[in-house]
LOVEX-161260 format. One record per atom (N, C-alpha, C): atom name; x, y, z. Coordinates in Angstrom, 2 decimals, padded with zeros to 5 digits. Layout:
// LOVEX-161260
<atomo=CA; x=X; y=Y; z=Z> $
...
This chain:
// LOVEX-161260
<atomo=N; x=006.85; y=-000.93; z=012.70> $
<atomo=CA; x=007.10; y=000.51; z=012.73> $
<atomo=C; x=006.05; y=001.17; z=013.60> $
<atomo=N; x=006.47; y=002.15; z=014.37> $
<atomo=CA; x=005.51; y=002.91; z=015.17> $
<atomo=C; x=004.78; y=003.90; z=014.27> $
<atomo=N; x=003.60; y=004.28; z=014.68> $
<atomo=CA; x=002.84; y=005.28; z=013.92> $
<atomo=C; x=003.55; y=006.63; z=014.07> $
<atomo=N; x=003.75; y=007.31; z=012.97> $
<atomo=CA; x=004.43; y=008.61; z=013.06> $
<atomo=C; x=003.63; y=009.60; z=013.89> $
<atomo=N; x=004.34; y=010.35; z=014.74> $
<atomo=CA; x=003.67; y=011.42; z=015.48> $
<atomo=C; x=003.44; y=012.58; z=014.50> $
<atomo=N; x=002.68; y=013.60; z=014.89> $
<atomo=CA; x=002.37; y=014.69; z=013.94> $
<atomo=C; x=003.60; y=015.35; z=013.32> $
<atomo=N; x=004.65; y=015.54; z=014.11> $
<atomo=CA; x=005.86; y=016.17; z=013.55> $
<atomo=C; x=006.54; y=015.25; z=012.54> $
<atomo=N; x=006.63; y=013.96; z=012.88> $
<atomo=CA; x=007.23; y=013.00; z=011.95> $
<atomo=C; x=006.40; y=012.91; z=010.67> $
<atomo=N; x=005.07; y=012.88; z=010.84> $
<atomo=CA; x=004.20; y=012.77; z=009.66> $
<atomo=C; x=004.38; y=013.99; z=008.76> $
<atomo=N; x=004.48; y=015.17; z=009.35> $
<atomo=CA; x=004.68; y=016.39; z=008.56> $
<atomo=C; x=005.98; y=016.30; z=007.76> $
<atomo=N; x=007.00; y=015.70; z=008.36> $
<atomo=CA; x=008.29; y=015.57; z=007.67> $
<atomo=C; x=008.25; y=014.50; z=006.59> $
<atomo=N; x=007.64; y=013.35; z=006.88> $
<atomo=CA; x=007.70; y=012.21; z=005.98> $
<atomo=C; x=006.65; y=012.27; z=004.86> $
<atomo=N; x=005.54; y=012.93; z=005.11> $
<atomo=CA; x=004.43; y=012.94; z=004.16> $
<atomo=C; x=004.81; y=013.38; z=002.74> $
<atomo=N; x=005.52; y=014.48; z=002.54> $
<atomo=CA; x=005.86; y=014.87; z=001.17> $
<atomo=C; x=006.73; y=013.83; z=000.46> $
<atomo=N; x=007.62; y=013.18; z=001.21> $
<atomo=CA; x=008.48; y=012.16; z=000.63> $
<atomo=C; x=007.67; y=010.91; z=000.26> $
<atomo=N; x=006.73; y=010.56; z=001.11> $
<atomo=CA; x=005.86; y=009.42; z=000.81> $
<atomo=C; x=005.03; y=009.71; z=-000.43> $
<atomo=N; x=004.48; y=010.91; z=-000.51> $
<atomo=CA; x=003.70; y=011.31; z=-001.69> $
<atomo=C; x=004.55; y=011.22; z=-002.95> $
<atomo=N; x=005.78; y=011.69; z=-002.86> $
<atomo=CA; x=006.68; y=011.65; z=-004.01> $
<atomo=C; x=006.98; y=010.22; z=-004.42> $
<atomo=N; x=007.24; y=009.37; z=-003.43> $
<atomo=CA; x=007.54; y=007.96; z=-003.73> $
<atomo=C; x=006.35; y=007.25; z=-004.36> $
<atomo=N; x=005.15; y=007.53; z=-003.86> $
<atomo=CA; x=003.96; y=006.88; z=-004.40> $
<atomo=C; x=003.63; y=007.37; z=-005.80> $
<atomo=N; x=004.05; y=008.58; z=-006.13> $
<atomo=CA; x=003.77; y=009.14; z=-007.45> $
<atomo=C; x=004.71; y=008.60; z=-008.53> $
<atomo=N; x=005.84; y=008.03; z=-008.13> $
<atomo=CA; x=006.80; y=007.55; z=-009.12> $
<atomo=C; x=006.58; y=006.07; z=-009.42> $
<atomo=N; x=007.02; y=005.60; z=-010.58> $
<atomo=CA; x=006.92; y=004.17; z=-010.88> $
<atomo=C; x=007.70; y=003.35; z=-009.85> $
<atomo=N; x=007.16; y=002.19; z=-009.50> $
<atomo=CA; x=007.76; y=001.35; z=-008.47> $
<atomo=C; x=009.22; y=001.01; z=-008.76> $
<atomo=N; x=009.55; y=000.83; z=-010.04> $
<atomo=CA; x=010.93; y=000.45; z=-010.38> $
<atomo=C; x=011.93; y=001.58; z=-010.15> $
<atomo=N; x=011.47; y=002.81; z=-009.99> $
<atomo=CA; x=012.37; y=003.94; z=-009.72> $
<atomo=C; x=012.57; y=004.16; z=-008.22> $
<atomo=N; x=011.72; y=003.57; z=-007.39> $
<atomo=CA; x=011.75; y=003.85; z=-005.95> $
<atomo=C; x=013.04; y=003.40; z=-005.27> $
<atomo=N; x=013.58; y=002.25; z=-005.65> $
<atomo=CA; x=014.78; y=001.74; z=-004.98> $
<atomo=C; x=015.94; y=002.73; z=-005.09> $
<atomo=N; x=016.17; y=003.25; z=-006.28> $
<atomo=CA; x=017.24; y=004.23; z=-006.48> $
<atomo=C; x=016.97; y=005.52; z=-005.73> $
<atomo=N; x=015.71; y=005.95; z=-005.76> $
<atomo=CA; x=015.32; y=007.16; z=-005.06> $
<atomo=C; x=015.50; y=007.00; z=-003.55> $
<atomo=N; x=015.09; y=005.83; z=-003.02> $
<atomo=CA; x=015.26; y=005.57; z=-001.59> $
<atomo=C; x=016.73; y=005.49; z=-001.21> $
<atomo=N; x=017.55; y=004.91; z=-002.07> $
<atomo=CA; x=018.99; y=004.82; z=-001.80> $
<atomo=C; x=019.60; y=006.23; z=-001.70> $
<atomo=N; x=019.18; y=007.10; z=-002.58> $
<atomo=CA; x=019.66; y=008.48; z=-002.55> $
<atomo=C; x=019.20; y=009.19; z=-001.27> $
<atomo=N; x=017.94; y=008.99; z=-000.92> $
<atomo=CA; x=017.41; y=009.58; z=000.30> $
<atomo=C; x=018.13; y=009.03; z=001.53> $
<atomo=N; x=018.43; y=007.73; z=001.50> $
<atomo=CA; x=019.11; y=007.09; z=002.63> $
<atomo=C; x=020.49; y=007.69; z=002.87> $
<atomo=N; x=021.16; y=008.11; z=001.79> $
<atomo=CA; x=022.49; y=008.74; z=001.93> $
<atomo=C; x=022.40; y=010.06; z=002.67> $
<atomo=N; x=021.34; y=010.82; z=002.39> $
<atomo=CA; x=021.23; y=012.14; z=003.01> $
<atomo=C; x=020.47; y=012.12; z=004.34> $
<atomo=N; x=019.53; y=011.16; z=004.50> $
<atomo=CA; x=018.74; y=011.11; z=005.73> $
<atomo=C; x=018.27; y=009.68; z=005.97> $
<atomo=N; x=019.11; y=008.85; z=006.58> $
<atomo=CA; x=018.79; y=007.44; z=006.77> $
<atomo=C; x=017.51; y=007.19; z=007.56> $
<atomo=N; x=017.26; y=007.98; z=008.59> $
<atomo=CA; x=016.07; y=007.78; z=009.41> $
<atomo=C; x=014.80; y=008.07; z=008.62> $
<atomo=N; x=014.81; y=009.15; z=007.87> $
<atomo=CA; x=013.67; y=009.50; z=007.04> $
<atomo=C; x=013.43; y=008.43; z=005.97> $
<atomo=N; x=014.50; y=007.97; z=005.34> $
<atomo=CA; x=014.38; y=006.93; z=004.32> $
<atomo=C; x=013.79; y=005.66; z=004.90> $
<atomo=N; x=014.18; y=005.31; z=006.11> $
<atomo=CA; x=013.63; y=004.12; z=006.76> $
<atomo=C; x=012.14; y=004.27; z=007.03> $
<atomo=N; x=011.73; y=005.46; z=007.45> $
<atomo=CA; x=010.30; y=005.71; z=007.69> $
<atomo=C; x=009.51; y=005.63; z=006.39> $
<atomo=N; x=010.03; y=006.23; z=005.33> $
<atomo=CA; x=009.34; y=006.19; z=004.04> $
<atomo=C; x=009.24; y=004.75; z=003.55> $
<atomo=N; x=010.33; y=004.01; z=003.67> $
<atomo=CA; x=010.33; y=002.62; z=003.22> $
<atomo=C; x=009.33; y=001.78; z=003.99> $
<atomo=N; x=009.25; y=001.97; z=005.30> $
<atomo=CA; x=008.30; y=001.23; z=006.11> $
<atomo=C; x=006.86; y=001.58; z=005.72> $
<atomo=N; x=006.60; y=002.85; z=005.48> $
<atomo=CA; x=005.26; y=003.27; z=005.06> $
<atomo=C; x=004.91; y=002.73; z=003.67> $
<atomo=N; x=005.89; y=002.68; z=002.78> $
<atomo=CA; x=005.66; y=002.09; z=001.46> $
<atomo=C; x=005.34; y=000.61; z=001.57> $
<atomo=N; x=006.05; y=-000.09; z=002.46> $
<atomo=CA; x=005.77; y=-001.51; z=002.69> $
<atomo=C; x=004.35; y=-001.70; z=003.22> $
<atomo=N; x=003.94; y=-000.87; z=004.17> $
<atomo=CA; x=002.58; y=-000.96; z=004.71> $
<atomo=C; x=001.55; y=-000.67; z=003.61> $
<atomo=N; x=001.83; y=000.31; z=002.79> $
<atomo=CA; x=000.93; y=000.65; z=001.69> $
<atomo=C; x=000.79; y=-000.53; z=000.73> $
<atomo=N; x=001.91; y=-001.16; z=000.40> $
<atomo=CA; x=001.88; y=-002.31; z=-000.50> $
<atomo=C; x=001.07; y=-003.45; z=000.11> $
<atomo=N; x=001.27; y=-003.73; z=001.38> $
<atomo=CA; x=000.52; y=-004.80; z=002.05> $
<atomo=C; x=-000.98; y=-004.50; z=002.08> $
<atomo=N; x=-001.33; y=-003.25; z=002.34> $
<atomo=CA; x=-002.75; y=-002.89; z=002.34> $
<atomo=C; x=-003.36; y=-003.02; z=000.95> $
<atomo=N; x=-002.61; y=-002.66; z=-000.08> $
<atomo=CA; x=-003.11; y=-002.83; z=-001.44> $
<atomo=C; x=-003.31; y=-004.31; z=-001.77> $
<atomo=N; x=-002.35; y=-005.15; z=-001.36> $
<atomo=CA; x=-002.47; y=-006.58; z=-001.60> $
<atomo=C; x=-003.65; y=-007.16; z=-000.84> $
<atomo=N; x=-003.83; y=-006.72; z=000.39> $
<atomo=CA; x=-004.96; y=-007.19; z=001.19> $
<atomo=C; x=-006.28; y=-006.77; z=000.57> $
<atomo=N; x=-006.34; y=-005.53; z=000.11> $
<atomo=CA; x=-007.56; y=-005.04; z=-000.54> $
<atomo=C; x=-007.85; y=-005.85; z=-001.80> $
<atomo=N; x=-006.81; y=-006.13; z=-002.59> $
<atomo=CA; x=-006.97; y=-006.91; z=-003.80> $
<atomo=C; x=-007.47; y=-008.31; z=-003.46> $
<atomo=N; x=-006.86; y=-008.93; z=-002.45> $
<atomo=CA; x=-007.28; y=-010.27; z=-002.04> $
<atomo=C; x=-008.73; y=-010.28; z=-001.57> $
<atomo=N; x=-009.10; y=-009.29; z=-000.77> $
<atomo=CA; x=-010.47; y=-009.21; z=-000.28> $
<atomo=C; x=-011.45; y=-008.97; z=-001.42> $
<atomo=N; x=-011.07; y=-008.14; z=-002.38> $
<atomo=CA; x=-011.93; y=-007.86; z=-003.52> $
<atomo=C; x=-012.15; y=-009.12; z=-004.35> $
<atomo=N; x=-011.08; y=-009.86; z=-004.59> $
<atomo=CA; x=-011.19; y=-011.10; z=-005.35> $
<atomo=C; x=-012.08; y=-012.09; z=-004.62> $
<atomo=N; x=-011.89; y=-012.22; z=-003.31> $
<atomo=CA; x=-012.69; y=-013.14; z=-002.51> $
<atomo=C; x=-014.15; y=-012.73; z=-002.53> $
<atomo=N; x=-014.44; y=-011.46; z=-002.34> $
<atomo=CA; x=-015.83; y=-011.00; z=-002.35> $
<atomo=C; x=-016.48; y=-011.21; z=-003.71> $
<atomo=N; x=-015.74; y=-010.94; z=-004.77> $
<atomo=CA; x=-016.28; y=-011.16; z=-006.12> $
<atomo=C; x=-016.59; y=-012.63; z=-006.35> $
<atomo=N; x=-015.70; y=-013.50; z=-005.91> $
<atomo=CA; x=-015.91; y=-014.93; z=-006.05> $
<atomo=C; x=-017.12; y=-015.37; z=-005.24> $
<atomo=N; x=-017.21; y=-014.90; z=-004.00> $
<atomo=CA; x=-018.33; y=-015.27; z=-003.15> $
<atomo=C; x=-019.64; y=-014.77; z=-003.75> $
<atomo=N; x=-019.64; y=-013.56; z=-004.30> $
<atomo=CA; x=-020.85; y=-013.01; z=-004.92> $
<atomo=C; x=-021.28; y=-013.85; z=-006.11> $
<atomo=N; x=-020.32; y=-014.21; z=-006.95> $
<atomo=CA; x=-020.66; y=-015.02; z=-008.12> $
<atomo=C; x=-021.17; y=-016.39; z=-007.70> $
<atomo=N; x=-020.55; y=-016.98; z=-006.69> $
<atomo=CA; x=-020.98; y=-018.29; z=-006.21> $
<atomo=C; x=-022.39; y=-018.19; z=-005.64> $
<atomo=N; x=-022.65; y=-017.16; z=-004.86> $
<atomo=CA; x=-023.98; y=-016.98; z=-004.27> $
<atomo=C; x=-025.01; y=-016.73; z=-005.35> $
<atomo=N; x=-024.67; y=-015.88; z=-006.33> $
<atomo=CA; x=-025.61; y=-015.60; z=-007.41> $
<atomo=C; x=-025.90; y=-016.85; z=-008.23> $
<atomo=N; x=-024.88; y=-017.66; z=-008.42> $
<atomo=CA; x=-025.08; y=-018.91; z=-009.14> $
<atomo=C; x=-026.04; y=-019.83; z=-008.41> $
<atomo=N; x=-025.91; y=-019.92; z=-007.11> $
<atomo=CA; x=-026.81; y=-020.75; z=-006.31> $
<atomo=C; x=-028.21; y=-020.17; z=-006.30> $
<atomo=N; x=-028.33; y=-018.85; z=-006.19> $
<atomo=CA; x=-029.64; y=-018.21; z=-006.17> $
<atomo=C; x=-030.35; y=-018.39; z=-007.50> $
<atomo=N; x=-029.62; y=-018.26; z=-008.60> $
<atomo=CA; x=-030.27; y=-018.40; z=-009.90> $
<atomo=C; x=-030.71; y=-019.83; z=-010.14> $
<atomo=N; x=-030.04; y=-020.79; z=-009.52> $
<atomo=CA; x=-030.46; y=-022.19; z=-009.65> $
<atomo=C; x=-031.78; y=-022.43; z=-008.94> $
<atomo=N; x=-032.13; y=-021.59; z=-007.99> $
<atomo=CA; x=-033.39; y=-021.74; z=-007.25> $
<atomo=C; x=-034.58; y=-021.13; z=-008.00> $
<atomo=N; x=-034.28; y=-020.26; z=-008.96> $
<atomo=CA; x=-035.34; y=-019.58; z=-009.71> $
<atomo=C; x=-035.75; y=-020.47; z=-010.88> $
<atomo=N; x=-037.07; y=-020.80; z=-010.94> $
<atomo=CA; x=-037.52; y=-021.69; z=-012.05> $
<atomo=C; x=-037.49; y=-021.00; z=-013.40> $
């Protein structure tokens, strides 16, 4: 997906905010309804939601990795302390 230009962002932003505020299990029905009235807007919102989900997963993965690395490093450092 291309990055939304300022006009597109102004249009899509309230819908993205609304989608992010609702439980994930309600989004499919909400997007289907939006797609009926404005398919292009629904596609943009869906693409942004997908990007948001991927970024959250990446952040979670990085956080888990950093926590593991920190614990491993601390374990090695504490083994050096008499």
